[in-house]
C-alpha positions in Angstrom: 19.3 11.4 -31.6 22.0 10.5 -34.1 24.0 7.3 -33.5 27.0 6.1 -35.6 27.5 2.3 -35.6 30.3 0.1 -36.9 29.6 -3.6 -37.2 25.9 -2.7 -37.9 25.2 -5.6 -40.2 26.3 -8.1 -37.6 24.2 -10.1 -35.2 24.1 -7.5 -32.4 24.5 -4.4 -34.6 21.5 -5.2 -36.9 19.2 -5.5 -34.0 20.5 -2.3 -32.5 19.8 -0.5 -35.8 16.2 -1.9 -35.8 15.4 -0.7 -32.3 16.9 2.8 -32.9 15.1 3.3 -36.1 11.9 2.0 -34.7 12.1 5.0 -32.3 12.8 7.4 -35.3 16.5 7.9 -34.4 18.9 8.7 -37.1 21.6 6.1 -37.6 24.9 6.4 -39.5 26.0 2.9 -40.5 29.7 2.5 -41.3 30.3 -0.5 -43.5 33.2 -1.9 -45.6 30.6 -3.3 -48.0 28.1 -0.6 -48.9 25.9 -2.8 -51.1 25.5 -5.4 -48.4 24.6 -2.7 -45.9 22.0 -1.3 -48.3 20.5 -4.7 -48.7 20.4 -5.2 -44.9 18.9 -1.7 -44.4 16.9 -0.8 -47.5 15.9 2.8 -47.6 12.2 2.1 -47.9 12.2 0.2 -44.6 15.0 2.2 -42.9 14.5 5.9 -44.0 16.5 7.2 -41.1 19.7 5.1 -41.9 22.6 6.6 -43.8 25.2 4.2 -45.2 28.8 5.4 -45.2 31.4 3.1 -46.8 34.7 3.1 -45.0 38.0 1.3 -44.6 38.2 0.6 -40.9 42.0 0.6 -40.5 42.6 3.8 -42.6 41.9 7.4 -42.0 39.6 9.1 -44.5 36.7 11.4 -45.2 34.4 8.9 -43.5 35.8 10.1 -40.1 34.0 13.5 -40.7 30.7 11.7 -40.2 31.4 11.3 -36.5 31.1 15.0 -35.8 27.6 15.9 -34.5 26.7 12.4 -33.5 25.1 11.8 -30.1 26.9 8.5 -29.7 29.3 6.1 -31.4 28.9 2.4 -31.0 31.9 0.4 -32.2 31.1 -3.3 -32.7 33.3 -4.1 -35.7 35.8 -7.0 -35.7 36.6 -10.1 -37.8 34.7 -13.3 -36.6 36.7 -15.3 -34.1 35.4 -18.8 -34.3 34.4 -19.4 -37.9 37.7 -20.7 -39.3 41.1 -21.9 -38.4 43.5 -19.5 -36.8 46.3 -19.3 -39.4 48.9 -16.6 -38.9 47.0 -14.4 -41.4 43.7 -15.0 -39.6 45.1 -14.2 -36.2 46.5 -10.9 -37.6 43.1 -10.0 -39.0 41.3 -10.8 -35.8 43.7 -8.6 -33.9 44.1 -5.6 -36.3 40.4 -5.4 -37.2 39.7 -4.7 -33.5 42.6 -2.7 -32.3 43.5 -0.6 -35.5 39.8 -0.2 -36.3 39.1 1.2 -32.9 42.2 3.5 -33.1 40.7 5.1 -36.2 37.3 5.5 -34.6 39.0 7.2 -31.6 41.1 9.3 -34.0 37.8 10.5 -35.6 36.4 11.3 -32.2 39.4 13.5 -31.3 39.0 15.3 -34.6 35.3 15.8 -34.4 33.7 19.2 -33.8 31.3 18.8 -32.0 32.5 15.6 -30.4 30.1 12.8 -29.6 29.3 12.6 -25.9 29.8 8.9 -25.6 31.7 6.0 -27.2 30.4 2.5 -26.6 33.0 -0.1 -27.5 32.8 -3.9 -27.8 35.2 -6.2 -26.0 34.8 -9.9 -25.0 34.9 -12.1 -21.9 38.0 -13.6 -23.5 39.7 -10.8 -21.6 39.9 -13.0 -18.6 41.4 -16.1 -20.1 39.8 -19.5 -19.4 39.2 -21.5 -16.3 36.9 -24.2 -15.0 37.2 -23.1 -11.4 37.6 -19.3 -11.2 34.8 -16.7 -11.2 35.4 -13.4 -13.0 34.0 -10.0 -12.5 34.9 -6.7 -14.1 37.7 -6.1 -11.6 39.4 -9.5 -12.3 42.9 -9.5 -13.8 43.3 -10.3 -17.5 44.4 -13.6 -18.9 47.6 -14.2 -20.8 46.4 -16.1 -23.9 45.8 -14.8 -27.5 42.3 -13.6 -27.0 43.0 -12.0 -23.7 45.9 -10.0 -25.3 43.6 -8.8 -28.1 40.9 -7.7 -25.6 43.4 -5.7 -23.6 44.7 -3.9 -26.7 41.1 -3.4 -27.9 40.0 -1.8 -24.7 43.2 0.3 -24.4 42.5 1.8 -27.8 38.9 2.6 -26.9 39.9 4.2 -23.6 41.9 6.8 -25.5 38.6 8.5 -26.2 38.5 9.6 -22.6 41.4 12.0 -23.3 39.0 13.9 -25.6 36.5 14.2 -22.7 34.3 11.5 -24.2 32.5 9.2 -21.8 33.6 5.7 -22.7 31.7 2.5 -22.0 33.2 -1.0 -22.8 31.1 -4.1 -22.9 32.8 -7.5 -22.5 30.4 -9.6 -24.5 29.6 -13.2 -23.5 28.2 -15.7 -26.1 25.2 -13.9 -27.6 22.0 -15.9 -28.0 19.2 -15.1 -30.3 17.6 -16.0 -33.6 20.9 -16.8 -35.3 24.4 -16.6 -33.8 26.1 -19.5 -31.9 22.9 -21.3 -30.8 21.8 -21.6 -34.5 24.7 -24.0 -35.0 23.7 -26.1 -32.0 20.0 -26.6 -32.8 20.2 -28.8 -35.9 22.0 -31.8 -34.3 19.4 -31.7 -31.5 16.6 -31.8 -34.1 18.2 -35.0 -35.4 18.4 -36.5 -31.9 22.2 -36.2 -32.1 22.8 -33.2 -29.8 25.0 -33.0 -26.9 27.7 -30.9 -25.2 30.9 -29.8 -27.0 34.1 -31.3 -25.6 34.1 -32.3 -22.0 31.0 -30.3 -21.2 32.7 -29.0 -18.0 33.7 -25.7 -19.5 31.7 -22.6 -18.5 29.3 -21.1 -20.9 28.7 -17.4 -20.1 26.0 -16.2 -22.3 23.5 -13.3 -22.8 20.4 -12.9 -25.0 20.7 -10.5 -27.9 17.8 -8.3 -26.6 19.6 -7.8 -23.3 22.8 -6.8 -25.0 21.0 -4.3 -27.2 19.1 -2.9 -24.2 22.4 -2.5 -22.3 23.9 -0.6 -25.2 20.8 1.7 -25.4 21.0 2.3 -21.7 24.7 3.2 -22.0 23.9 5.7 -24.7 21.3 7.4 -22.6 22.6 7.1 -19.0 25.4 9.6 -18.3 26.3 7.8 -15.1 27.5 4.7 -17.1 31.2 4.6 -17.8 34.0 2.1 -17.7 33.8 -1.7 -18.1 30.7 -3.9 -17.9 30.4 -7.6 -18.4 27.6 -8.1 -21.0 26.6 -11.5 -19.7 23.5 -12.9 -18.1 23.6 -13.4 -14.3 23.3 -17.2 -14.6 26.1 -18.8 -16.5 26.1 -22.5 -16.9 28.6 -25.3 -17.7 28.3 -26.4 -21.3 26.7 -29.8 -20.4 24.0 -28.0 -18.3 23.3 -25.5 -21.1 22.9 -28.4 -23.6 20.7 -30.3 -21.2 18.3 -27.3 -21.0 18.4 -26.9 -24.8 17.5 -30.6 -25.2 14.7 -30.4 -22.6 13.2 -27.3 -24.3 13.4 -29.1 -27.7 12.1 -32.4 -26.4 15.3 -34.1 -27.4 18.1 -35.9 -25.4 21.5 -34.4 -24.9 23.5 -37.5 -25.0 25.9 -37.4 -27.9 28.9 -35.2 -27.1 31.0 -33.6 -29.8 34.5 -34.8 -29.2 37.2 -32.2 -28.7 39.4 -33.5 -31.5 36.6 -32.8 -34.0 36.5 -29.1 -33.1 40.3 -29.0 -33.0 40.5 -30.5 -36.5 38.1 -27.8 -37.8 39.4 -24.8 -35.9 42.9 -25.5 -34.8 43.9 -23.1 -32.1 40.6 -21.4 -32.5 38.9 -24.3 -30.8 39.7 -22.7 -27.5 36.6 -20.5 -28.1 34.2 -23.4 -27.7 36.3 -26.0 -25.8 37.3 -23.8 -22.9 35.4 -21.1 -21.1 35.1 -18.8 -18.1 32.5 -18.2 -15.5 31.8 -14.4 -15.8 29.3 -12.5 -13.6 27.9 -9.1 -14.5 28.6 -7.4 -11.2 28.8 -3.9 -12.6 25.5 -4.4 -14.5 23.9 -5.7 -11.3 24.7 -2.4 -9.7 22.6 -0.6 -12.4 18.9 -0.2 -12.5 18.7 -2.8 -15.4 16.3 -5.6 -15.7 17.2 -8.6 -17.8 14.4 -9.8 -20.1 16.1 -13.2 -20.3 18.0 -13.9 -17.0 18.0 -17.7 -17.3 19.1 -20.1 -20.1 15.6 -21.6 -20.1 13.9 -18.3 -20.8 16.5 -17.3 -23.4 16.2 -20.7 -25.2 12.4 -20.6 -25.1 12.5 -17.3 -26.9 15.0 -18.5 -29.5 13.0 -21.6 -30.3 9.8 -19.6 -30.6 11.3 -17.3 -33.2 
C-alpha cells in the first residue's frame, strides 16, 4: 500500500508514518521543509519513505505524486494555540488549511489513477464552544473564528467526492500522547503547582494519539467509512476533572488554577482554545467496529506518564 501524507512531521502524522512503515507500506511525505522531514524520517530507519518538498498553497509538480497512491491523508495546518492571533496569524491558520486542502483536492482530480480515499483533518472547533450543550457529528456548526475555518476546511475536502473519491473527515479533539498538549500541563504538576486552566468548568474533549492513528488506519482500509467522524474519546471531562485525574496519577494535588487573564495575555483571542471548550461525543465512531485502546482519561494519562 502506498499512502501520501501531509503534516507527516507533526504529532499525529509522525506516529502514522511509524505505524505504516512498520508494516512495510510505502509512504510519500509531503513537507515544506525537506531537511526537517529527512531528519525526522532518516532513510536508514525509514527505507519505505519518500520525501517530497512542496508548497502547500501552490500548484506544482509535487501534485503528480498523488497519482497511484492508495490513500491521501491530509493533516497539514498551522498550529492554532502556540502564539497570539494577530491578523497575519489568523490568515495563516485559515489559508494553511483551506487553500492547502484545495491544492490536495486539485491534485486528486488531476491524478490518473486517482487515490481511492482522502482522509482529511478537521477539528471539534467546528461546533463552537459551550458549557451546556452536547455535540455529535450531526450537530450544527458554531459561528466563531475556528468554526468558520473548520467549515471551509471540510467544504474544500468534500470536493474530492466529485472525483469519485471516498472522503473521510475527522474532527480531532485534543490529542494526548508523549508530547502535544499534555506535555505542557505536566511540568507544573511536578512542581506541586498544577491545576485547571481558567474556570475549570470548560469541557475537555480529548483522544489518545494511538486511537487517532488507528482510526485513520481503519478509514484507509474500510470502504464503508465515509463522511464526518468525531475523533474524540467516548468520555470527555471538564477541565477541572481532567486535571484532578492527572494530579492523582502523578501523586500531586490539583489546587492551583491558571487564571484566565494569564492565558489571555499570552494568546489574546487564541485563548479561546484552552479557556472554552465543547462536550463532543463520537457517535459515528461508536457505530463502527472500533475499540478504543484508551477510552478513559485515566488510562490515557497512565500511558503518557509511563512513556
